C-alpha positions in Angstrom: 28.5 16.6 39.0 27.0 17.5 36.1 25.3 14.4 33.9 23.9 13.6 30.7 20.5 12.6 31.0 20.4 8.4 29.1 18.0 8.1 25.6 14.6 7.6 25.8 14.3 5.1 23.4 10.4 3.5 23.3 10.5 0.5 21.8 7.5 -0.6 20.2 7.4 -5.4 20.2 5.2 -6.9 17.8 3.2 -8.1 19.6 3.0 -4.4 21.8 1.7 -3.1 18.3 -0.9 -5.9 17.7 -2.2 -5.2 21.0 -2.6 -1.2 20.6 -5.1 -2.4 17.5 -6.5 -4.8 19.2 -7.4 -2.3 21.6 -7.7 0.8 18.8 -9.8 -1.2 16.5 -8.5 -1.4 12.8 -11.0 0.4 11.5 -9.6 3.3 14.1 -6.1 3.1 13.7 -6.6 3.0 9.6 -8.2 6.2 9.7 -5.6 7.6 11.8 -2.8 6.3 10.1 -4.6 7.6 6.5 -5.0 11.0 7.9 -1.1 11.6 9.3 -0.1 10.2 5.6 -2.1 12.8 4.6 -1.6 15.7 6.6 2.5 14.3 5.6 2.0 14.2 1.3 0.4 17.9 2.1 4.4 18.9 2.6 6.0 17.0 0.0 8.3 19.3 -0.5 9.9 19.4 3.2 11.4 16.1 3.0 15.0 15.0 1.9 14.0 12.2 -0.4 15.5 9.1 -2.3 14.5 5.7 -3.9 15.5 3.3 -1.7 18.4 1.0 -1.2 17.8 -2.9 -2.7 19.4 -5.9 -2.2 17.9 -8.5 -4.7 18.1 -12.2 -4.8 17.2 -15.1 -6.3 14.5 -15.8 -3.4 13.6 -12.1 -3.0 14.8 -8.7 -2.0 15.8 -6.5 1.2 15.6 -3.5 1.4 16.1 0.5 3.5 14.3 2.9 2.8 15.0 6.4 4.5 13.3 9.6 4.8 14.1 13.0 7.1 11.9 16.0 7.0 14.8 18.1 8.9 13.8 17.2 12.2 13.4 13.9 12.2 15.1 11.1 10.3 13.1 7.4 10.1 14.2 4.3 8.2 12.6 1.2 7.3 14.3 -2.2 7.1 12.3 -4.2 5.5 12.3 -7.9 2.7 10.3 -9.7 0.1 10.3 -13.7 0.0 7.0 -14.8 -1.3 8.4 -18.3 -1.0 8.7 -17.9 2.7 5.6 -19.5 3.3 6.6 -23.3 2.3 9.0 -22.0 5.7 6.4 -20.8 8.0 7.3 -17.6 7.9 5.9 -14.3 6.6 7.0 -12.8 3.3 7.4 -9.6 4.7 9.4 -8.3 7.7 9.9 -4.9 8.7 11.0 -2.7 11.7 12.1 0.6 11.7 13.4 3.4 13.5 12.5 7.5 14.3 15.3 9.2 15.4 15.1 13.5 16.5 17.7 14.7 13.6 19.4 17.4 15.6 20.7 14.5 18.5 20.6 11.8 16.5 18.8 10.0 19.3 16.7 7.4 18.5 12.6 8.2 19.9 11.0 4.9 18.6 12.2 1.7 17.5 9.3 -0.6 16.1 8.3 -3.7 14.5 6.6 -2.5 11.5 5.7 -5.7 9.9 1.9 -5.5 10.8 2.3 -1.7 10.8 3.6 -1.8 7.1 -0.1 -3.6 6.1 -1.5 -0.4 7.9 0.4 1.9 5.6 -0.2 0.9 3.0 -4.0 -0.1 3.2 -4.0 3.7 4.4 -2.1 5.2 1.8 -4.5 2.9 -0.8 -7.6 4.3 0.6 -6.2 8.0 0.9 -5.6 7.8 -2.9 -8.6 6.2 -3.5 -10.1 8.9 -2.1 -9.2 11.3 -4.7 -9.0 8.8 -7.9 -11.9 6.9 -7.7 -15.5 7.5 -8.3 -17.1 9.4 -5.0 -20.1 6.1 -5.9 -17.6 3.4 -6.1 -19.2 0.7 -4.0 -17.8 -2.3 -5.2 -14.4 -3.7 -5.5 -11.9 -6.4 -6.3 -9.2 -7.3 -4.5 -6.9 -9.8 -6.7 -4.8 -11.6 -4.7 -5.8 -12.6 -1.8 -2.8 -13.0 0.9 -2.5 -11.3 3.8 -2.7 -7.6 2.6 -5.6 -8.1 1.0 -7.6 -8.4 4.2 -5.7 -4.6 5.5 -7.1 -3.3 2.1 -10.4 -4.8 2.1 -10.9 -3.1 5.8 -9.8 -0.4 5.2 -11.5 0.6 1.8 -15.0 -0.5 3.9 -13.6 1.5 6.4 -12.6 4.6 4.9 -14.4 4.7 1.3 -17.6 2.8 2.2 -16.9 0.0 -0.7 -19.7 -2.9 0.4 -19.5 -5.1 -2.1 -16.0 -7.5 -1.9 -15.1 -9.5 -5.2 -12.7 -12.2 -4.3 -10.1 -14.2 -6.2 -6.9 -15.7 -6.0 -5.2 -19.1 -7.7 -5.4 -20.5 -4.7 -9.0 -21.4 -3.5 -8.4 -22.1 -0.3 -6.4 -18.5 0.5 -9.9 -16.8 -0.8 -11.8 -18.6 1.4 -9.3 -17.9 4.8 -9.7 -14.4 3.4 -13.2 -14.5 3.3 -13.9 -16.2 7.2 -10.8 -13.5 8.4 -13.6 -10.7 7.2 -16.9 -12.1 8.0 -16.9 -9.7 11.5 -16.4 -7.1 9.8 -18.6 -6.9 6.5 -21.7 -7.6 9.7 -20.3 -4.3 11.3 -19.9 -3.1 8.1 -23.3 -4.1 6.0 -20.9 -5.7 3.6 -21.1 -8.5 1.7 -17.9 -11.1 -0.2 -17.7 -13.3 -2.7 -15.3 -15.8 -4.2 -14.8 -15.6 -7.5 -13.2 -18.3 -10.0 -11.6 -16.4 -12.4 -10.2 -12.8 -12.4 -12.2 -12.0 -15.7 -15.1 -12.6 -13.4 -13.8 -10.6 -9.8 -13.0 -7.4 -12.1 -16.5 -7.2 -14.0 -18.2 -4.5 -13.1 -16.1 -3.7 -10.0 -15.5 -0.2 -9.2 -12.0 -0.4 -7.8 -9.9 -2.9 -8.9 -6.7 -4.4 -6.3 -4.1 -5.8 -7.2 -1.8 -7.4 -4.9 0.2 -10.4 -5.9 2.9 -12.2 -3.6 5.4 -14.1 -6.7 8.5 -12.0 -7.6 7.5 -12.2 -11.9 6.9 -10.1 -14.6 3.0 -11.3 -14.6 -0.2 -10.2 -16.1 -2.5 -10.1 -14.1 -4.6 -7.3 -15.5 -5.9 -6.7 -18.9 -6.5 -3.7 -20.8 -9.8 -6.2 -22.0 -10.9 -6.9 -18.4 -10.6 -2.7 -17.6 -14.1 -0.9 -18.0 -14.4 2.8 -17.8 -15.0 4.1 -14.9 -12.5 2.3 -13.0 -9.7 2.9 -10.9 -7.1 0.0 -10.1 -5.3 0.1 -6.8 -1.6 -1.9 -9.0 -0.3 -3.0 -5.0 1.4 -6.1 -6.0 4.2 -4.3 -8.0 6.8 -3.5 -6.1 9.7 -4.3 -7.3 12.5 -4.6 -10.4 11.6 -8.1 -12.3 7.9 -7.8 -10.9 5.0 -6.6 -12.6 0.9 -7.2 -12.5 -0.6 -5.2 -15.3 -0.3 -5.0 -19.2 1.0 -2.8 -20.4 -1.9 -1.4 -22.4 -3.6 -0.5 -19.2 -0.9 1.7 -18.6 -1.9 3.3 -22.0 -5.8 3.1 -21.3 -5.4 5.4 -17.8 -4.4 8.4 -15.8 -1.1 7.5 -13.8 -0.2 8.4 -10.3 2.4 7.1 -8.5 4.2 8.1 -5.2 7.9 9.5 -6.1 8.0 8.3 -9.7 12.1 7.7 -9.4 11.3 5.1 -7.8 8.4 3.6 -9.6 10.3 3.8 -12.6 12.2 1.2 -11.4 9.7 -0.9 -9.1 6.5 -0.7 -10.1 4.2 -1.4 -13.4 6.4 1.7 -14.9 9.4 -0.3 -15.5 7.0 -2.1 -18.4 6.3 1.6 -19.9 9.2 4.4 -21.9 11.1 7.2 -20.2 8.6 9.9 -21.4 5.4 8.2 -20.3 3.4 10.9 -18.3 2.5 10.1 -14.6 1.5 12.0 -11.5 3.1 12.2 -8.4 -0.2 12.1 -6.3 1.2 14.8 -4.0 0.5 17.7 -6.8 -3.6 15.9 -6.4 -3.5 16.8 -2.8 -1.4 20.6 -3.0 -4.1 20.9 -6.1 -1.2 21.6 -8.5 -2.7 18.2 -10.9 -5.7 17.4 -12.0 -7.1 14.0 -10.2 -10.0 12.3 -11.9 -11.8 14.6 -14.0 -14.4 12.1 -15.6 -16.9 9.4 -14.3 -15.4 7.7 -17.1 -11.8 7.6 -16.8 -9.3 5.2 -15.6 -7.4 5.3 -13.3 -4.1 3.5 -11.6 -2.3 4.2 -8.5 0.6 2.3 -9.3 1.7 1.9 -6.0 5.2 0.4 -4.4 5.2 1.7 -0.8 7.4 4.8 0.1 9.5 5.5 2.5 7.6 8.7 3.8 4.2 6.0 4.7 6.8 4.6 6.8 7.4 8.2 8.3 4.0 9.1 9.2 3.3 5.5 10.6 6.1 5.9 12.6 5.3 9.1 14.1 1.5 8.0 14.0 
């Protein structure tokens, strides 16, 4: 009698993913994810895309992020609860599935909390390769929670950043980040300094990464702080009701996004009129649109995180 073979689903726990990252090395993991992201963004038009589905509350948000290329379907469940730190819980927790379209069989079930941090940082670095000045060596990191560590590592390993200027409203958070980065600073021949204000941190920086946690309309970076030639990697404004940049910063810059329909709702763009012009990043990779066109140009990556990036990480 013929029997159907059982579905073999690979399960990657948080401990398994952490072990893989430790074994391979975090810099090599970031490089690998960035390579997969680059390949998948180049075939952007092959994907069935939609903005994520979000359930908002006073304390945070829970989201589902689906995407398919016709051969595989993936989704990610992810939350964002800034108050969780007071409860001893991560502010972001996630898991996801990679499944075959032809059978519906799940091939991979994985935690995506650590993986989300890796893919977010790898995406930032991949985009900055195209948009930041090639000689960029100094980055300001505004907001020094756990995601900032991955951002720092990605920019040191993939872009050659050699000076980090750190600021957080809680100085203890900045000093914790500095301690965590010390082994990597030695490895890359880099330096890091804690600064007392946003203004001092961003002064003369080539790249400014904002990655704050509070779910609020905030103005972390003012237009008066932005210098010609800066690339701004705006990571923290990633849900309705949450921003980090003064609207005037966007007005001075060329703005790039992942998936415009989603960014209009969740990103810095929620401050701007519906006809404010932006460029989806995949068009830059495909040569359909220009990236940075002059050394003095100001560029902004209005990053909210998109399902394609989770697809790339799950198949990596």
